[in-house]
N, C-alpha and C positions, 0 to 999 in steps of 0.2 A: 504494500499500499504506499509506503513511504517513497519507494523508487518511482512509482507512477506520479506522485505529487512533484517530485524533483524534476522529472522529465517535462511535466506540464509547465513548471515554472521556467525551465530553460528555454522552452519554445516561445514563451511570451503569450500574451493574451490574444485570443482570437474571438471573433464573434461580433455581435452588434455593439457591445459596449466599447470595444477597441476602435471601432470605426466612427463612433459618435463625434469626437473632437475634430477628426479630419473632415467629416461631412459638414459639421458646423462651420469650419473655416472656409470650405469651398462654397457653401451657400452664402456666407457673409461677403466673400470677395465678389461673387456674382451679383449680389444685391448692391454692393457699392459701385460696381461697374454700371449697373442699371441707373443708379443715382447720378453717376457722372454723365451718362449718355442722355438721360431724360431732358436736361435743359437745352440740349442741342435741337430738340424737336418741339418741346412743349413750353419750356420756361426760358427766361432770358439767360444768356451765357454767364452773366455775372454770378448766378446762383449755383453754378456747377461745382466748384470746389467747396464752398461752404456747406452745400447739401451733402456732398460726399463725405466730408470730414464729420459732419453731424451724424450721418448714418453709420459711419465706422465707430464713433464713440458710443452711440446707442446700442449697436450690435455687440460691442465689447462689454458694455454693462450687462446686457442680457445674458451673454455667455458666461460672464464672471459670476452672476447669480446662480446659473446652472452648476458651475463648478463649486461654488461655495455650499450650495445645498447638497451636493453629492458627497461632501465630506472628503476625507483623505483616502477613502477606500478605492477611488478611481485613479489614484496617482501612480499606478504600477506600469502603465503603458508608456511608450516613447513620447506620445503627445497627449497632453491633458487639456481639459477645458480652460484651465488657468493659463496654460501656454498660448492657447488660441486667443483668449481675451487680451493677454499682453501683446501679442503680435498685432492684433487689430488696433489696440491703443497706440502702438508705435507707428503704424501706417497712418492712422488718423492724425497723429501729431505732425507727421511729415506733410500730409495733405493740407493741414491747417497752416503750416508754415509757408506754404506756397501762395496763400491768399494775399493779393495786393491790397494795401491799405486804401488806395483810391477806389478799388473795387467795392470794399465794404462801405465806403462813404456813399457811393452811388446806390448801393442797395438800401441803406438806411434813409437816404433822401428820397428814394423812389424814382430816380431818374435813370432808368435802365437804358443800356445801349441796345439799339435794334440788332436782331440777329443778322 
């Protein structure tokens, strides 16, 4: 019985719980790309990066809550929900740093550039 447990531990986790964080990251990245592409067709261009950064921070918060509620039991895999939340926060910070201050002034004033 003990040998079987050791073999399972050496192989690593498999199954739906091991794929959860990876799927969450893939879905979050696709959602943020959609938030980046939407202003090109529907909204003014000035909203592209602020909307993407906000979406990344919101998704990072949601995934962090999932990781927090899961406890430490799910931290055995190579990628955890907390890792995904940290990566999304880092990407969101980079996206927010690319926002031009003049762009934010135009958004707040309401004088958008035409597409």
